[in-house]
C-alpha positions as CSV (number, residue, x, y, z in Angstrom):
1,M,3.6,-5.7,3.9
2,H,6.7,-7.5,2.8
3,K,10.1,-7.4,4.5
4,P,12.8,-4.9,3.3
5,G,15.2,-6.6,0.9
6,E,12.7,-9.3,0.0
7,I,11.5,-10.0,-3.6
8,R,7.8,-10.1,-3.8
9,V,5.9,-12.4,-6.2
10,L,2.6,-11.0,-7.5
11,A,-0.2,-12.3,-9.7
12,L,-2.0,-9.4,-11.5
13,G,-5.1,-9.5,-13.7
14,V,-5.6,-7.3,-16.8
15,I,-9.4,-6.8,-17.4
16,Q,-10.3,-4.7,-20.4
17,D,-13.7,-3.6,-21.6
18,G,-13.5,-1.8,-24.9
19,N,-11.4,1.3,-24.3
20,R,-11.5,0.8,-20.5
21,I,-9.2,-1.1,-18.2
22,F,-9.9,-2.1,-14.6
23,L,-7.1,-0.8,-12.3
24,S,-6.4,-0.4,-8.6
25,Q,-5.6,3.1,-7.4
26,G,-2.6,3.7,-5.1
27,Y,-0.9,6.7,-3.5
28,D,2.7,7.2,-2.6
29,P,2.8,9.7,0.4
30,V,6.5,10.4,0.0
31,K,6.3,11.3,-3.7
32,Q,2.8,12.7,-3.2
33,E,1.7,10.9,-6.3
34,T,-1.3,8.8,-7.4
35,F,-0.6,5.8,-9.5
36,Y,-2.6,2.9,-11.0
37,R,-1.9,-0.8,-11.5
38,A,-3.7,-4.0,-12.4
39,M,-5.5,-5.7,-9.5
40,G,-4.2,-8.8,-7.8
41,G,-1.7,-9.5,-5.0
42,G,0.9,-11.7,-3.5
43,V,1.4,-15.3,-4.2
44,E,1.6,-17.3,-1.0
45,F,3.9,-20.3,-0.4
46,G,2.5,-23.5,-1.9
47,E,0.1,-21.5,-4.2
48,T,0.3,-21.1,-7.9
49,S,0.1,-17.6,-9.4
50,Y,-3.1,-18.6,-11.1
51,E,-4.7,-19.6,-7.8
52,A,-3.4,-16.4,-6.2
53,L,-5.0,-14.3,-8.8
54,K,-8.4,-15.9,-8.3
55,R,-8.0,-15.7,-4.5
56,E,-7.0,-12.0,-4.5
57,F,-10.0,-10.9,-6.6
58,Q,-12.3,-13.0,-4.4
59,E,-10.8,-11.6,-1.2
60,E,-10.6,-8.0,-2.3
61,I,-13.9,-7.4,-4.3
62,Q,-15.7,-10.7,-4.1
63,A,-15.3,-11.3,-7.8
64,E,-14.9,-14.5,-9.7
65,L,-12.7,-14.5,-12.9
66,T,-13.2,-16.3,-16.1
67,N,-11.2,-16.6,-19.4
68,I,-7.9,-16.4,-17.5
69,R,-5.0,-16.4,-19.9
70,Y,-1.3,-16.2,-18.9
71,L,0.4,-13.2,-20.6
72,G,3.9,-13.3,-19.2
73,C,6.3,-12.4,-16.4
74,L,7.4,-8.8,-15.6
75,E,10.0,-7.6,-13.2
76,S,9.7,-4.3,-11.4
77,L,12.3,-2.4,-9.4
78,F,10.8,0.7,-7.8
79,T,10.7,3.1,-4.8
80,F,7.4,3.3,-2.8
81,N,7.0,5.3,0.4
82,G,10.7,6.1,0.3
83,K,11.7,2.4,0.3
84,P,13.1,0.3,-2.5
85,G,10.9,-2.5,-3.8
86,H,11.4,-5.5,-6.1
87,E,8.5,-7.5,-7.6
88,I,8.2,-10.4,-10.0
89,I,4.8,-10.1,-11.6
90,Q,2.9,-13.0,-13.2
91,L,0.5,-11.2,-15.5
92,Y,-2.8,-12.6,-16.7
93,A,-5.6,-11.4,-19.0
94,C,-9.0,-12.2,-17.6
95,D,-12.7,-11.2,-17.5
96,F,-15.2,-10.8,-14.7
97,A,-17.6,-13.8,-14.5
98,D,-20.4,-11.5,-13.2
99,S,-21.4,-8.7,-15.6
100,K,-22.3,-6.4,-12.7
101,F,-18.6,-5.5,-12.3
102,Y,-18.6,-3.9,-15.8
103,Q,-21.5,-1.6,-14.7
104,Q,-19.8,-0.3,-11.6
105,E,-17.5,2.7,-12.3
106,K,-15.5,2.1,-9.0
107,I,-15.4,-0.3,-6.1
108,T,-14.0,0.6,-2.7
109,F,-12.5,-2.3,-0.7
110,A,-10.4,-2.9,2.4
111,E,-6.9,-4.4,2.1
112,K,-5.5,-5.1,5.5
113,D,-5.8,-1.7,7.4
114,R,-6.2,0.5,4.3
115,E,-9.2,1.5,2.2
116,K,-8.5,1.2,-1.5
117,T,-10.3,1.9,-4.7
118,A,-10.5,-0.1,-8.0
119,L,-12.0,1.6,-11.0
120,W,-12.5,1.6,-14.7
121,V,-10.0,3.9,-16.4
122,D,-10.0,5.1,-20.0
123,L,-7.0,3.7,-21.8
124,E,-6.4,7.1,-23.5
125,R,-5.8,8.7,-20.2
126,C,-3.1,6.2,-19.5
127,K,-1.6,6.4,-23.0
128,S,-1.5,10.3,-22.8
129,G,0.4,10.1,-19.5
130,E,-2.4,11.8,-17.7
131,L,-2.6,8.8,-15.4
132,R,0.5,6.9,-14.2
133,V,0.3,3.1,-14.6
134,V,2.9,1.0,-12.8
135,P,5.1,-0.7,-13.4
136,E,5.9,1.2,-16.6
137,V,6.8,-2.0,-18.4
138,F,3.3,-3.3,-17.7
139,F,1.8,-0.5,-19.8
140,E,4.2,-1.2,-22.7
141,Y,3.3,-4.9,-22.5
142,L,-0.4,-4.0,-22.4
143,N,-0.2,-1.9,-25.6
144,T,1.4,-4.7,-27.5
145,Q,-0.1,-7.9,-26.1
146,V,-3.7,-7.3,-25.0
């Protein structure tokens, strides 16, 4: 986890398959709320966001990416687990290199000491507000750019 008061730089990948999008599921225990966001993770010192995106998918779900295209930069100010957060997100559109990932409805993986889930979600469930996608500006960007 990052230090309080620190701005975190992330690389996230948008993977779509028709009317589905591949998202990581999270839970805020203070808000008692489930949320979803594109998969990826932190950019390490000396690493490009492009390299970080590929590394994170490999580390988390052992997936290689292809057709990686830079979409833009987003900024997110939020509260998670009762603490303020600030992220700069380098957003990429991409595809899975191995078609098996399009057949799996969900994938459970370990991230540090937590078990997490990534899954295919129907875009209509996001658009209707049934599922909360974060940051909110990401979903707006997704609707207009991808």
